[in-house]
LUMDRENZA-624177 format. One record per residue (C-alpha): residue in three letters; residue number from 1; x, y, z. Coordinates in nm, 4 decimals, decimal comma. Layout:
<sites>
@residuo = ALA | num = NUM | x = X | y = Y | z = Z $
...
</sites>
This chain:
<sites>
@residuo = MET | num = 1 | x = 1,8285 | y = -0,5830 | z = -0,3555 $
@residuo = ILE | num = 2 | x = 1,7142 | y = -0,5099 | z = 0,0275 $
@residuo = ASP | num = 3 | x = 1,7257 | y = -0,1665 | z = 0,1677 $
@residuo = THR | num = 4 | x = 1,8410 | y = -0,2265 | z = 0,5041 $
@residuo = LYS | num = 5 | x = 1,9141 | y = 0,1871 | z = 0,5556 $
@residuo = ALA | num = 6 | x = 1,5105 | y = 0,2097 | z = 0,4694 $
@residuo = ILE | num = 7 | x = 1,4268 | y = -0,0787 | z = 0,7101 $
@residuo = GLU | num = 8 | x = 1,5935 | y = 0,0881 | z = 0,9631 $
@residuo = GLU | num = 9 | x = 1,4138 | y = 0,4010 | z = 0,9353 $
@residuo = HIS | num = 10 | x = 1,0609 | y = 0,2029 | z = 0,8927 $
@residuo = ILE | num = 11 | x = 1,1227 | y = -0,0060 | z = 1,1937 $
@residuo = LYS | num = 12 | x = 1,2264 | y = 0,3339 | z = 1,4043 $
@residuo = GLY | num = 13 | x = 0,8408 | y = 0,4300 | z = 1,2856 $
@residuo = ILE | num = 14 | x = 0,7088 | y = 0,1320 | z = 1,4064 $
@residuo = LEU | num = 15 | x = 0,8952 | y = 0,1406 | z = 1,7518 $
@residuo = ALA | num = 16 | x = 0,7503 | y = 0,5404 | z = 1,7528 $
@residuo = ALA | num = 17 | x = 0,3718 | y = 0,4196 | z = 1,6560 $
@residuo = LEU | num = 18 | x = 0,4071 | y = 0,1481 | z = 1,9021 $
@residuo = GLY | num = 19 | x = 0,4470 | y = 0,4279 | z = 2,1698 $
@residuo = GLU | num = 20 | x = 0,8002 | y = 0,3031 | z = 2,2285 $
@residuo = ASP | num = 21 | x = 1,0964 | y = 0,5675 | z = 2,2484 $
@residuo = PRO | num = 22 | x = 1,3477 | y = 0,4185 | z = 1,9644 $
@residuo = GLU | num = 23 | x = 1,6047 | y = 0,5606 | z = 2,1667 $
@residuo = ARG | num = 24 | x = 1,6115 | y = 0,4204 | z = 2,5017 $
@residuo = GLU | num = 25 | x = 1,8809 | y = 0,1757 | z = 2,6162 $
@residuo = GLY | num = 26 | x = 1,7167 | y = -0,1227 | z = 2,4922 $
@residuo = LEU | num = 27 | x = 1,5943 | y = -0,0193 | z = 2,1495 $
@residuo = LYS | num = 28 | x = 1,8947 | y = 0,2193 | z = 2,0550 $
@residuo = GLU | num = 29 | x = 2,0167 | y = -0,1186 | z = 1,7669 $
@residuo = THR | num = 30 | x = 1,7094 | y = -0,2288 | z = 1,7207 $
@residuo = PRO | num = 31 | x = 1,6277 | y = -0,1052 | z = 1,3993 $
@residuo = GLN | num = 32 | x = 1,9936 | y = -0,2191 | z = 1,3011 $
@residuo = ARG | num = 33 | x = 1,8928 | y = -0,5749 | z = 1,4577 $
@residuo = VAL | num = 34 | x = 1,5967 | y = -0,5980 | z = 1,2371 $
@residuo = ALA | num = 35 | x = 1,7520 | y = -0,4585 | z = 0,9017 $
@residuo = ARG | num = 36 | x = 2,0277 | y = -0,7319 | z = 0,9712 $
@residuo = MET | num = 37 | x = 1,7772 | y = -1,0511 | z = 1,0355 $
@residuo = TYR | num = 38 | x = 1,5405 | y = -0,9277 | z = 0,7451 $
@residuo = GLN | num = 39 | x = 1,8430 | y = -0,8947 | z = 0,5002 $
@residuo = GLU | num = 40 | x = 1,9512 | y = -1,2765 | z = 0,5955 $
@residuo = VAL | num = 41 | x = 1,6029 | y = -1,3998 | z = 0,7131 $
@residuo = PHE | num = 42 | x = 1,4674 | y = -1,2983 | z = 0,3352 $
@residuo = GLU | num = 43 | x = 1,7591 | y = -1,3208 | z = 0,1462 $
@residuo = GLY | num = 44 | x = 1,5510 | y = -1,5478 | z = -0,1309 $
@residuo = ILE | num = 45 | x = 1,3858 | y = -1,2459 | z = -0,2484 $
@residuo = ASN | num = 46 | x = 1,7090 | y = -1,1383 | z = -0,4560 $
@residuo = TYR | num = 47 | x = 1,6491 | y = -1,4776 | z = -0,6764 $
@residuo = SER | num = 48 | x = 1,3801 | y = -1,6013 | z = -0,8785 $
@residuo = ASN | num = 49 | x = 1,3386 | y = -1,9429 | z = -0,8846 $
@residuo = HIS | num = 50 | x = 1,5522 | y = -1,9995 | z = -1,2549 $
@residuo = GLU | num = 51 | x = 1,8263 | y = -1,8584 | z = -1,0225 $
@residuo = ILE | num = 52 | x = 1,8006 | y = -2,0450 | z = -0,7384 $
@residuo = ALA | num = 53 | x = 1,8156 | y = -2,3475 | z = -0,9890 $
@residuo = GLN | num = 54 | x = 2,0859 | y = -2,2345 | z = -1,1517 $
@residuo = MET | num = 55 | x = 2,2739 | y = -2,1685 | z = -0,7871 $
@residuo = PHE | num = 56 | x = 2,2270 | y = -2,5452 | z = -0,7117 $
@residuo = SER | num = 57 | x = 2,2134 | y = -2,7579 | z = -1,0276 $
@residuo = LYS | num = 58 | x = 2,5121 | y = -2,9389 | z = -0,9721 $
@residuo = THR | num = 59 | x = 2,4083 | y = -3,2972 | z = -1,0688 $
@residuo = PHE | num = 60 | x = 2,5480 | y = -3,6448 | z = -1,1314 $
@residuo = GLU | num = 61 | x = 2,4697 | y = -3,9249 | z = -1,4309 $
@residuo = ALA | num = 62 | x = 2,2071 | y = -4,1738 | z = -1,2863 $
@residuo = PRO | num = 63 | x = 2,2556 | y = -4,4896 | z = -1,2481 $
@residuo = GLN | num = 64 | x = 2,0408 | y = -4,7000 | z = -1,5035 $
@residuo = ASN | num = 65 | x = 1,6480 | y = -4,7712 | z = -1,3731 $
@residuo = SER | num = 66 | x = 1,6973 | y = -4,5122 | z = -1,0553 $
@residuo = GLY | num = 67 | x = 1,3739 | y = -4,4575 | z = -0,8170 $
@residuo = PRO | num = 68 | x = 1,2316 | y = -4,2090 | z = -0,6980 $
@residuo = VAL | num = 69 | x = 1,5102 | y = -3,9919 | z = -0,4672 $
@residuo = ILE | num = 70 | x = 1,3263 | y = -3,9024 | z = -0,1387 $
@residuo = VAL | num = 71 | x = 1,4601 | y = -3,6342 | z = 0,1032 $
@residuo = ARG | num = 72 | x = 1,2589 | y = -3,6231 | z = 0,4218 $
@residuo = ASP | num = 73 | x = 1,2555 | y = -3,3470 | z = 0,7107 $
@residuo = ILE | num = 74 | x = 1,4381 | y = -3,0810 | z = 0,5636 $
@residuo = GLU | num = 75 | x = 1,3774 | y = -2,8032 | z = 0,8475 $
@residuo = VAL | num = 76 | x = 1,2974 | y = -2,4595 | z = 0,7328 $
@residuo = PHE | num = 77 | x = 1,1170 | y = -2,1647 | z = 0,8397 $
@residuo = SER | num = 78 | x = 0,9468 | y = -1,8842 | z = 0,6323 $
@residuo = TYR | num = 79 | x = 0,7141 | y = -1,5869 | z = 0,6937 $
@residuo = CYS | num = 80 | x = 0,3580 | y = -1,5670 | z = 0,5756 $
@residuo = GLU | num = 81 | x = 0,2907 | y = -1,2765 | z = 0,3530 $
@residuo = HIS | num = 82 | x = 0,0064 | y = -1,1648 | z = 0,5096 $
@residuo = HIS | num = 83 | x = 0,0860 | y = -1,0926 | z = 0,8351 $
@residuo = MET | num = 84 | x = 0,5064 | y = -1,1189 | z = 0,8070 $
@residuo = ALA | num = 85 | x = 0,4014 | y = -1,3878 | z = 1,0691 $
@residuo = LEU | num = 86 | x = 0,6852 | y = -1,6816 | z = 1,1070 $
@residuo = MET | num = 87 | x = 0,5810 | y = -2,0288 | z = 0,9955 $
@residuo = TYR | num = 88 | x = 0,7888 | y = -2,2535 | z = 1,1870 $
@residuo = ASP | num = 89 | x = 0,8236 | y = -2,6186 | z = 1,2801 $
@residuo = MET | num = 90 | x = 0,8202 | y = -2,6560 | z = 0,9284 $
@residuo = SER | num = 91 | x = 0,9262 | y = -3,0120 | z = 0,7827 $
@residuo = VAL | num = 92 | x = 0,9975 | y = -3,0719 | z = 0,3979 $
@residuo = ASN | num = 93 | x = 0,9711 | y = -3,3665 | z = 0,2251 $
@residuo = VAL | num = 94 | x = 1,1057 | y = -3,3763 | z = -0,1545 $
@residuo = ALA | num = 95 | x = 1,1127 | y = -3,6451 | z = -0,3987 $
@residuo = TYR | num = 96 | x = 1,1950 | y = -3,6629 | z = -0,7892 $
@residuo = ILE | num = 97 | x = 1,2297 | y = -3,9308 | z = -1,0649 $
@residuo = PRO | num = 98 | x = 1,5879 | y = -3,8955 | z = -1,2146 $
@residuo = ASN | num = 99 | x = 1,5858 | y = -3,8144 | z = -1,5554 $
@residuo = GLY | num = 100 | x = 1,9538 | y = -3,9098 | z = -1,6387 $
@residuo = LYS | num = 101 | x = 2,0846 | y = -3,6927 | z = -1,3819 $
@residuo = VAL | num = 102 | x = 2,0399 | y = -3,6583 | z = -1,0076 $
@residuo = ILE | num = 103 | x = 2,1322 | y = -3,3704 | z = -0,7788 $
@residuo = GLY | num = 104 | x = 2,3461 | y = -3,3446 | z = -0,5294 $
@residuo = LEU | num = 105 | x = 2,1704 | y = -3,4045 | z = -0,1868 $
@residuo = SER | num = 106 | x = 2,2635 | y = -3,0880 | z = 0,0094 $
@residuo = LYS | num = 107 | x = 2,1320 | y = -2,8930 | z = -0,2854 $
@residuo = ILE | num = 108 | x = 1,7546 | y = -3,0233 | z = -0,2484 $
@residuo = ALA | num = 109 | x = 1,7788 | y = -2,9022 | z = 0,1224 $
@residuo = ARG | num = 110 | x = 1,9963 | y = -2,5826 | z = -0,0134 $
@residuo = ILE | num = 111 | x = 1,6937 | y = -2,5037 | z = -0,2638 $
@residuo = CYS | num = 112 | x = 1,4226 | y = -2,5574 | z = 0,0111 $
@residuo = ASP | num = 113 | x = 1,6479 | y = -2,3102 | z = 0,2731 $
@residuo = MET | num = 114 | x = 1,6645 | y = -2,0754 | z = -0,0179 $
@residuo = ALA | num = 115 | x = 1,2802 | y = -2,0370 | z = -0,1491 $
@residuo = ALA | num = 116 | x = 1,1468 | y = -2,0509 | z = 0,2005 $
@residuo = LYS | num = 117 | x = 1,3638 | y = -1,7144 | z = 0,2511 $
@residuo = ARG | num = 118 | x = 1,0651 | y = -1,5287 | z = 0,1350 $
@residuo = LEU | num = 119 | x = 0,7644 | y = -1,3841 | z = 0,1907 $
@residuo = GLN | num = 120 | x = 0,5621 | y = -1,6886 | z = 0,1193 $
@residuo = LEU | num = 121 | x = 0,2194 | y = -1,9079 | z = 0,1462 $
@residuo = GLN | num = 122 | x = 0,2835 | y = -2,2426 | z = 0,1972 $
@residuo = GLU | num = 123 | x = 0,1282 | y = -2,3629 | z = -0,1029 $
@residuo = LYS | num = 124 | x = 0,3268 | y = -2,1220 | z = -0,2827 $
@residuo = LEU | num = 125 | x = 0,6619 | y = -2,2122 | z = -0,1120 $
@residuo = GLY | num = 126 | x = 0,5757 | y = -2,6248 | z = -0,1940 $
@residuo = SER | num = 127 | x = 0,5128 | y = -2,4961 | z = -0,5821 $
@residuo = ASP | num = 128 | x = 0,8471 | y = -2,3051 | z = -0,5713 $
@residuo = ILE | num = 129 | x = 1,0569 | y = -2,5821 | z = -0,4236 $
@residuo = ALA | num = 130 | x = 0,8743 | y = -2,8577 | z = -0,7486 $
@residuo = GLN | num = 131 | x = 0,9660 | y = -2,5670 | z = -1,0009 $
@residuo = ILE | num = 132 | x = 1,2952 | y = -2,5558 | z = -0,8227 $
@residuo = ILE | num = 133 | x = 1,4126 | y = -2,8977 | z = -0,8454 $
@residuo = SER | num = 134 | x = 1,2281 | y = -2,9717 | z = -1,1492 $
@residuo = GLU | num = 135 | x = 1,4716 | y = -2,7128 | z = -1,3363 $
@residuo = ALA | num = 136 | x = 1,7858 | y = -2,8252 | z = -1,1607 $
@residuo = ALA | num = 137 | x = 1,7400 | y = -3,2082 | z = -1,1744 $
@residuo = GLY | num = 138 | x = 1,5975 | y = -3,2299 | z = -1,5308 $
@residuo = THR | num = 139 | x = 1,2926 | y = -3,4237 | z = -1,4506 $
@residuo = GLN | num = 140 | x = 0,9011 | y = -3,2924 | z = -1,4593 $
@residuo = ASP | num = 141 | x = 0,8484 | y = -3,5905 | z = -1,1879 $
@residuo = VAL | num = 142 | x = 0,8400 | y = -3,3742 | z = -0,8422 $
@residuo = ALA | num = 143 | x = 0,6200 | y = -3,4017 | z = -0,5466 $
@residuo = VAL | num = 144 | x = 0,7060 | y = -3,1623 | z = -0,2237 $
@residuo = VAL | num = 145 | x = 0,5278 | y = -3,1916 | z = 0,0959 $
@residuo = ILE | num = 146 | x = 0,5457 | y = -2,9420 | z = 0,3823 $
@residuo = ALA | num = 147 | x = 0,4506 | y = -2,9705 | z = 0,7154 $
@residuo = GLY | num = 148 | x = 0,4392 | y = -2,6340 | z = 0,9408 $
@residuo = THR | num = 149 | x = 0,2754 | y = -2,4033 | z = 1,1928 $
@residuo = HIS | num = 150 | x = 0,1922 | y = -2,0965 | z = 1,1835 $
@residuo = SER | num = 151 | x = 0,2204 | y = -1,8077 | z = 1,3987 $
@residuo = CYS | num = 152 | x = -0,0459 | y = -1,6473 | z = 1,2442 $
@residuo = MET | num = 153 | x = -0,2620 | y = -1,8921 | z = 1,3571 $
@residuo = THR | num = 154 | x = -0,1108 | y = -2,0205 | z = 1,6637 $
@residuo = ALA | num = 155 | x = -0,0115 | y = -1,6373 | z = 1,8578 $
@residuo = ARG | num = 156 | x = -0,2686 | y = -1,4492 | z = 1,7078 $
@residuo = GLY | num = 157 | x = -0,6020 | y = -1,4269 | z = 1,6237 $
@residuo = ILE | num = 158 | x = -0,7428 | y = -1,8181 | z = 1,6734 $
@residuo = ARG | num = 159 | x = -0,4583 | y = -1,9180 | z = 1,8799 $
@residuo = SER | num = 160 | x = -0,5270 | y = -2,2592 | z = 1,7796 $
@residuo = LYS | num = 161 | x = -0,1636 | y = -2,3819 | z = 1,9531 $
@residuo = GLY | num = 162 | x = -0,1870 | y = -2,7581 | z = 1,7990 $
@residuo = ALA | num = 163 | x = -0,2793 | y = -2,6431 | z = 1,4105 $
@residuo = ARG | num = 164 | x = -0,0111 | y = -2,7909 | z = 1,1475 $
@residuo = THR | num = 165 | x = -0,0911 | y = -2,7537 | z = 0,8151 $
@residuo = VAL | num = 166 | x = 0,0362 | y = -2,9692 | z = 0,5453 $
@residuo = THR | num = 167 | x = 0,0309 | y = -2,8789 | z = 0,1707 $
@residuo = GLN | num = 168 | x = 0,1590 | y = -3,1130 | z = -0,1397 $
@residuo = THR | num = 169 | x = 0,2480 | y = -3,0342 | z = -0,4616 $
@residuo = CYS | num = 170 | x = 0,2997 | y = -3,3111 | z = -0,7271 $
@residuo = CYS | num = 171 | x = 0,3960 | y = -3,2603 | z = -1,0767 $
@residuo = GLY | num = 172 | x = 0,4382 | y = -3,5103 | z = -1,3562 $
@residuo = LYS | num = 173 | x = 0,3924 | y = -3,8646 | z = -1,2663 $
@residuo = PHE | num = 174 | x = 0,3636 | y = -3,7866 | z = -0,8934 $
@residuo = SER | num = 175 | x = 0,0185 | y = -3,6070 | z = -0,9942 $
@residuo = THR | num = 176 | x = -0,1502 | y = -3,9271 | z = -1,1198 $
@residuo = ASP | num = 177 | x = 0,0422 | y = -4,2077 | z = -0,9610 $
@residuo = ARG | num = 178 | x = -0,0949 | y = -4,2806 | z = -0,5766 $
@residuo = ASP | num = 179 | x = 0,1976 | y = -4,4871 | z = -0,4509 $
@residuo = LEU | num = 180 | x = 0,4734 | y = -4,2404 | z = -0,5208 $
@residuo = GLN | num = 181 | x = 0,2070 | y = -3,9765 | z = -0,3734 $
@residuo = ALA | num = 182 | x = 0,2162 | y = -4,1953 | z = -0,0560 $
@residuo = MET | num = 183 | x = 0,6041 | y = -4,2428 | z = -0,0960 $
@residuo = VAL | num = 184 | x = 0,6659 | y = -3,8821 | z = -0,0419 $
@residuo = SER | num = 185 | x = 0,3726 | y = -3,8361 | z = 0,2120 $
@residuo = GLU | num = 186 | x = 0,4599 | y = -4,1110 | z = 0,4606 $
@residuo = GLY | num = 187 | x = 0,6153 | y = -3,9869 | z = 0,8145 $
@residuo = VAL | num = 188 | x = 0,4499 | y = -3,6091 | z = 0,7909 $
@residuo = LYS | num = 189 | x = 0,3177 | y = -3,4831 | z = 1,0561 $
</sites>
């Protein structure tokens, strides 16, 4: 579990290391606010992929001959594990081919959100989402495409404001079928 008291103490230390006075009016409650924020935005750290799949595993019987289920433009944000910098303006497309059952559509968005609430690499986030969807929906045929902006590139370092990163994770039939890959990648920018 996230240790909010330890976070508060470390934030005070960071403020002091920056040359700030942690006791000045505008900063007095900052360590507590940051600890609460971290508890919220890093909630996914508390759960394994298996546990997330179990939390959001409500399924329904799939109609006969079901084609791919695709949910596009799921908005998430995360934090880069290299700089703890915000990965933002992220759009996730998730597709899977039902294997006798379908997962509730809102569960797909909830899985993406919970998996993003970790220190992450965008490539790992796509892999985690695919693994969780595969387990929750009971199918190996899953694809995840993510497009996002990374503040470690836009706000520091190279400062390339327009740079967007696109990653693709393809499992099962999606790994070999270009038409299926194109379906899930459609509209990604």
